[in-house]
C-alpha positions in Angstrom: -34.9 8.2 11.4 -35.6 5.9 8.9 -34.7 6.3 5.7 -38.5 7.3 4.5 -38.7 9.8 7.0 -35.3 11.2 6.2 -36.9 11.7 2.5 -39.6 13.6 3.2 -38.0 16.3 5.0 -36.9 19.6 3.2 -33.3 20.5 2.0 -32.5 22.7 5.2 -33.8 20.2 7.7 -31.7 17.6 5.8 -28.7 19.4 6.0 -29.6 20.1 9.7 -30.3 16.7 10.7 -26.7 15.4 8.7 -25.0 18.2 10.6 -26.4 16.8 14.3 -25.7 13.6 13.1 -22.0 14.3 12.5 -21.7 16.1 15.6 -23.1 13.3 17.5 -21.0 10.9 15.8 -17.9 13.1 17.2 -18.6 11.4 20.6 -18.5 7.8 19.4 -15.5 8.7 17.5 -13.5 9.8 19.9 -15.0 6.8 22.6 -13.6 4.4 19.8 -9.9 5.9 19.9 -9.5 6.0 23.5 -11.1 2.3 23.6 -8.1 1.2 20.7 -5.3 3.1 23.3 -5.3 -0.2 25.8 -4.9 -2.5 22.6 -1.7 -0.8 21.4 -0.5 -0.6 24.5 -1.3 -4.6 24.8 0.9 -5.0 21.2 3.5 -2.7 22.7 3.9 -5.0 25.7 3.9 -7.9 23.8 7.4 -6.4 21.7 8.8 -5.9 24.6 8.2 -9.4 25.9 9.3 -11.0 23.2 12.5 -8.7 23.6 13.2 -9.9 27.2 12.2 -13.4 26.0 15.3 -13.4 23.3 17.5 -11.9 26.3 16.0 -14.7 28.5 16.9 -17.3 25.8 20.4 -15.8 25.5 21.1 -16.2 29.1 19.7 -19.5 29.8 20.6 -21.4 26.6 23.8 -19.1 25.3 27.5 -20.6 25.2 29.8 -18.9 27.2 30.6 -16.5 24.0 27.4 -15.5 24.0 26.9 -14.9 27.6 30.3 -12.9 27.2 28.6 -10.7 25.0 26.1 -9.3 27.8 29.1 -7.5 29.4 31.3 -6.9 26.1 29.4 -5.8 23.2 30.0 -7.8 20.3 32.3 -10.4 22.1 30.0 -13.4 20.6 30.6 -12.2 17.3 34.0 -11.4 17.2 35.1 -14.8 18.6 32.7 -16.9 16.0 35.0 -14.2 13.4 32.5 -12.1 12.3 35.0 -9.3 13.0 33.3 -6.1 11.1 29.6 -6.3 13.2 31.6 -7.3 16.2 34.2 -4.4 16.5 31.5 -2.1 15.5 29.1 -3.3 18.7 32.4 -2.9 20.7 33.7 0.3 19.3 30.2 1.8 20.2 30.3 0.5 24.0 33.9 1.7 24.6 32.7 5.5 23.1 29.6 5.2 25.6 31.7 4.5 28.3 34.3 7.3 27.2 31.3 9.8 26.8 29.4 9.1 30.3 33.0 9.3 32.0 34.1 12.7 30.2 30.9 14.0 29.5 27.7 13.0 30.1 28.0 11.6 33.7 28.5 15.0 35.4 24.9 16.1 34.1 23.1 13.1 34.6 24.3 13.0 38.2 22.5 16.6 38.5 19.7 15.9 36.9 17.2 15.3 40.0 18.2 19.1 41.1 19.0 21.1 38.2 21.9 22.4 39.8 22.8 23.6 43.2 25.6 26.1 43.1 25.1 29.7 42.0 27.7 31.4 39.7 28.9 34.4 41.6 32.0 35.6 43.8 32.8 33.5 46.7 32.9 36.0 49.9 35.4 33.9 51.6 38.3 33.6 48.9 37.3 36.1 47.2 37.5 34.3 43.8 35.1 34.0 41.0 33.2 30.3 41.2 31.4 28.7 37.9 28.5 27.4 39.4 25.8 25.2 38.0 23.7 26.0 34.5 20.3 25.0 35.2 19.5 24.8 31.3 22.6 23.1 30.3 22.1 20.3 32.7 18.7 19.5 31.6 19.6 20.0 27.8 22.8 17.4 27.9 20.6 15.0 30.6 18.3 14.9 28.0 20.7 13.8 25.2 22.2 11.3 27.7 19.0 9.5 28.6 18.8 9.3 24.3 22.1 8.0 24.5 21.5 5.6 27.2 18.1 4.3 25.6 20.2 3.7 22.3 22.8 1.9 24.2 20.1 -0.1 25.5 19.3 -1.0 22.0 22.6 -2.0 21.0 23.4 -4.2 23.6 20.1 -6.2 22.8 21.1 -6.2 19.4 24.9 -7.6 20.3 23.4 -10.0 22.4 20.5 -11.1 19.7 23.4 -11.3 17.0 25.5 -13.3 19.1 23.1 -15.5 19.7 22.1 -16.2 16.2 25.7 -16.5 15.7 25.5 -19.2 18.0 22.3 -21.1 16.7 23.5 -20.7 12.9 27.1 -22.5 13.9 24.8 -24.8 15.8 23.0 -26.4 12.6 26.4 -26.0 10.3 25.0 -22.7 8.6 27.8 -20.4 7.1 27.6 -17.0 9.3 27.6 -13.8 7.3 31.0 -12.0 6.9 32.1 -8.7 7.1 32.1 -8.4 3.2 28.5 -9.5 3.2 27.3 -7.4 5.8 28.8 -4.0 3.8 27.0 -5.4 0.6 23.9 -5.7 2.6 24.0 -2.3 3.6 23.6 -1.4 -0.1 21.1 -3.8 -0.9 19.2 -5.9 1.5 19.2 -3.2 4.2 19.5 -0.2 1.6 16.3 1.9 3.4 18.2 1.5 6.5 21.4 2.8 5.2 19.3 5.6 3.3 17.2 6.8 6.2 20.3 7.0 8.6 21.3 10.5 8.4 17.4 11.8 8.1 16.9 10.2 11.1 20.0 11.2 13.3 19.0 15.0 11.9 15.0 14.5 13.3 16.5 12.9 16.9 19.0 15.8 17.0 16.4 18.9 15.9 13.3 17.8 16.5 13.5 14.8 19.3 15.7 16.3 21.7 13.8 19.8 21.7 10.5 18.2 22.1 11.7 16.2 25.2 13.4 19.5 26.4 10.3 21.4 25.8 8.3 18.8 28.1 10.8 18.5 30.6 10.9 22.3 30.8 6.7 22.2 31.8 7.6 20.5 34.7 9.8 23.2 36.1 9.6 26.8 37.4 12.2 28.2 34.3 11.3 31.9 33.8 12.2 35.5 34.0 12.9 34.9 37.9 15.1 31.8 37.3 17.0 32.6 34.0 20.8 30.8 34.3 23.6 31.3 35.0 22.3 34.3 37.3 19.7 31.9 38.8 18.9 28.3 38.7 15.7 26.5 38.4 14.2 23.5 39.4 11.4 20.7 39.2 8.2 22.2 40.2 6.2 18.8 39.3 2.5 19.6 37.8 2.0 23.2 38.9 2.3 24.7 35.8 -0.4 22.4 34.5 -2.7 23.3 37.2 -1.7 26.9 37.2 -2.7 26.9 33.3 -6.2 24.7 33.6 -7.2 25.5 37.0 -5.7 28.4 38.2 -4.2 26.8 41.2 -0.2 25.7 41.4 2.5 28.1 42.2 2.3 31.6 41.0 0.3 33.4 43.0 -2.5 36.2 42.3 -1.7 35.7 38.5 -2.9 32.2 38.3 -6.6 33.3 38.0 -5.4 35.3 35.1 -3.4 32.4 33.4 -6.3 30.0 33.8 -9.0 32.6 32.3 -6.5 33.6 29.4 -5.9 29.9 28.6 -9.4 29.1 28.0 -10.5 32.3 26.1 -7.5 32.0 23.6 -8.2 28.1 23.2 -12.0 28.9 22.7 -10.8 31.3 19.8 -8.4 29.2 18.4 -10.7 26.3 17.9 -13.0 28.6 16.4 -10.1 30.3 14.1 -9.2 27.1 13.1 -12.8 25.7 12.1 -13.7 29.1 10.2 -10.5 29.3 8.3 -10.5 25.4 7.4 -13.9 25.5 6.0 -14.2 29.1 4.5 -11.1 28.2 2.5 -12.5 24.8 1.7 -16.1 25.7 0.6 -15.2 29.1 -1.3 -12.2 27.5 -2.9 -14.2 24.3 -4.1 -17.2 26.9 -5.4 -14.7 28.8 -7.4 -12.9 25.6 -8.7 -16.3 24.3 -9.8 -17.2 27.6 -11.5 -13.9 28.0 -13.4 -14.3 24.2 -14.5 -17.5 24.4 -15.6 -18.4 24.2 -19.2 -19.1 27.2 -21.0 -16.7 29.3 -18.9 -14.3 31.1 -21.3 -10.8 32.0 -20.2 -10.2 29.2 -18.0 -6.5 29.6 -18.3 -6.7 33.1 -17.5 -8.6 32.8 -13.9 -6.1 30.2 -13.2 -3.1 32.0 -13.9 -4.6 35.1 -11.4 -4.9 32.4 -8.7 -1.5 31.4 -9.3 0.0 34.9 -9.2 -1.6 35.0 -5.8 0.5 32.2 -4.3 3.5 33.6 -6.1 3.6 36.3 -3.8 5.3 35.3 -0.5 2.8 35.2 2.0 4.3 37.5 4.7 4.7 40.3 2.0 1.1 40.5 1.3 0.2 40.0 5.4 2.6 43.3 6.1 1.0 44.8 3.0 -2.7 44.2 4.3 -1.6 45.3 8.2 -0.7 48.9 6.8 -3.7 49.0 4.5 -5.8 48.2 7.7 -4.8 50.1 10.1 -6.9 53.2 11.6 -5.1 55.3 9.1 -4.6 53.0 6.3 -5.9 53.5 2.6 -9.1 51.7 3.3 -10.0 54.0 6.1 -8.9 57.2 3.7 -11.2 56.0 1.1 -14.3 55.6 3.8 -13.5 59.1 5.0 -13.2 60.6 1.6 -16.5 59.0 0.8 -18.3 60.5 4.1 -18.6 57.2 6.1 -17.6 56.2 9.2 -13.7 54.4 9.6 -13.7 50.8 10.5 -11.5 50.0 13.1 -10.3 46.9 11.4 -7.5 45.6 13.7 -8.3 47.5 17.1 -12.0 46.3 17.5 -12.2 42.5 18.9 -15.0 41.4 17.2 -14.0 43.1 13.5 -10.5 42.2 14.0 -11.4 38.5 14.4 -13.6 39.1 11.3 -11.0 41.0 9.4 -8.2 37.9 9.9 -10.8 35.3 8.6 -11.4 37.3 5.4 -7.9 38.3 5.0 -6.9 34.2 5.1 -9.5 33.7 2.2 -6.9 35.6 0.5 -4.2 33.5 1.4 -5.6 30.0 1.4 -8.4 30.1 -1.3 -5.9 29.6 -4.1 -4.6 26.6 -3.0 -7.8 24.9 -2.6 -8.9 25.6 -6.0 -5.9 24.4 -7.5 -6.0 21.2 -5.6 -9.7 20.9 -6.4 -9.4 21.9 -10.0 -6.9 18.6 -10.0 -9.6 16.6 -8.2 -12.5 17.7 -11.1 -10.4 17.3 -13.7 -9.9 13.5 -12.5 -13.6 12.8 -11.7 -14.8 9.9 -14.7 -17.1 12.2 -17.1 -19.0 8.8 -17.0 -20.6 9.3 -13.7 -21.9 12.7 -14.9 -23.2 11.2 -18.2 -25.1 8.2 -16.3 -26.5 11.0 -13.9 -27.9 13.0 -16.7 -29.7 10.1 -18.1 -31.4 9.6 -15.0 -32.5 13.1 -14.8 -30.4 14.7 -12.2 -29.9 18.0 -12.3 -26.8 20.1 -11.4 -27.3 20.1 -7.8 -28.0 16.7 -7.5 -24.8 16.0 -9.5 -22.8 18.0 -7.1 -24.1 16.7 -3.9 -24.0 13.0 -5.1 -21.0 12.8 -7.5 -18.7 15.6 -7.0 -18.9 16.6 -3.2 -18.0 13.1 -2.2 -15.7 12.6 -4.5 -13.8 15.7 -3.1 -14.4 14.8 0.5 -13.0 11.2 -0.1 -9.2 12.6 -1.9 -9.2 15.8 0.3 -9.9 14.7 4.0 -6.3 14.3 4.9 -5.6 17.7 3.6 -8.6 18.9 5.7 -7.4 17.1 8.6 -3.8 18.6 7.7 -5.2 22.1 7.0 -7.2 22.1 10.5 -4.1 21.1 12.3 -1.9 23.8 10.4 -4.5 26.7 11.5 -4.3 25.7 14.8 -0.7 26.7 14.4 -1.2 29.4 11.6 1.6 31.8 13.2 2.2 34.3 10.5 -1.4 35.4 9.7 -1.9 36.7 13.3 1.3 37.5 14.0 2.0 39.5 10.8 -1.7 41.0 10.4 -2.9 41.8 14.0 0.3 40.8 16.1 -2.5 39.2 18.5 -4.0 42.2 19.7 -6.3 44.2 20.6 -5.6 43.5 23.9 -8.5 45.0 25.6 -9.4 42.5 28.4 -7.5 43.5 31.5 -8.3 40.0 32.9 -6.2 38.7 30.5 -2.5 38.1 30.9 -0.8 41.0 29.2 1.1 39.4 26.7 -2.2 37.4 25.2 -4.7 39.9 23.0 -8.1 39.6 21.6 -6.6 37.3 18.4 -4.2 35.4 19.7 -4.0 32.0 19.1 -2.3 29.6 21.5 0.7 29.7 19.4 1.1 33.3 19.0 0.5 33.7 22.7 3.3 31.0 23.2 5.8 33.2 21.6 5.0 36.4 23.5 5.1 34.6 26.5 8.5 32.8 25.5 9.9 36.4 23.9 8.4 39.1 26.1 7.6 37.7 29.4 10.3 34.7 29.2 7.5 32.3 31.2 9.5 29.9 29.5 7.6 26.7 31.5 4.3 28.0 30.8 4.7 28.4 27.1 6.2 24.9 27.2 2.6 23.9 29.3 1.1 25.7 26.0 3.1 23.7 23.5 1.9 20.7 25.1 -1.4 21.0 25.5 -1.5 22.2 21.2 0.3 19.0 20.7 -2.3 17.2 22.5 -5.2 18.9 20.9 -3.7 17.8 17.5 -2.8 14.4 17.7 -6.0 13.6 19.3 -7.9 15.0 16.1 -5.7 13.8 14.0 -5.8 10.5 15.1 -9.5 10.2 15.7 -10.7 11.9 12.5 -8.1 10.2 10.2 -8.7 6.7 11.5 -12.1 6.8 11.0 -11.8 8.4 7.6 -13.1 6.8 3.9 -9.2 7.9 2.8 -7.9 5.8 5.2 -10.4 2.6 5.2 -10.9 2.6 1.5 -7.4 4.1 0.3 -7.4 2.8 -3.4 -11.4 2.7 -3.8 -14.1 5.5 -4.1 -17.3 4.5 -2.6 
């Protein structure tokens, strides 16, 4: 459509045209994202090639001291009197060998089967046999795999530092001493020193559980295979087939799993869109009204909004859940007025509307405060120039206020959308995922359940850890793809320090 034809459209048709154009652009954005994936792999491959080229050069051109570092970590540095650096590498190798001999090796050796010996009484001897524990085997195997990967990195650094020390000696350049290494930890490499402890925590409490969950999704770890009374084993992609297509293992429940997944996924996406944009639109309107010139008691209105935030969210949600019950205070008031009570939490459609409306009470105050900060930082000169040009309040809002807010708040909207996909509190505390009135759905899933609350029910109620892990992976894929596509294409990233 040409600019002239667009200007001739009515306001509703302009809105429809922009919305249609935006949805059409989703395909192009997704296409551009997936086109960028090969380039990302290409860059990663270049890094791997560079790593192996350094190792290859050290093997070909390195002297015997450097080549000794291929077997004994740090010996190339120790023999060149870089004792601090060299002994750190050597101590790590010794600790790794002891770890593999006395702990890690016994678990990684059973990683392929996840155990074969059940605990119980030996029928021949009558003694209690302590068998394998598939859970521990998988968990400690994950830790051991990460340790091995870390060891490869240390091995590479040992060779690299030994070869670097050799090259520096060949050009008669002074080698870095241990005292200088210590000084660099608080100077040149201060960022590494500062981030070391948080990175260890990230690996222990985020990376390890994440990898463990991914592996669990390829097993049959469920209520029929709970260690130590039973063992679970690998099943490949059967769980994904069961969840997405209804095939795989699991008997007659496969079709119910598939049906439930797509129903819950559809509501999860719809909920995330409604919860995000109703909060943003209403919060933005309230912020604009409060900050409008001529509005009195601005501080009072902001204080009221802050007061709602000060109340813990779970307290508000539990209270609302009690008030919205069939015998709650709202229905008592309706009954006293001679009206029919409303099943806020038991009717599927009304329950979904209810959680969206209650979410406004919880989320709008945050949006109002964010938008208020943005409004106070929009240059007044822009509005003055617009008034001189004859722009009305609506035109100033559309051409100045709204673009400015969208530019600043796009990352926040993306984060909020992803957060709403994983908004466990409001669903679980308000409706508990119910009502569950569809016999075709898995019993643990209700009409208002999100993927994250269904995952919780599968884990706690049905002990279907394998299927819960599949859902966790699918949630991660949805959130990651959405975030990467939209954030990488947003003006907030492309024009980080500008406003256009």
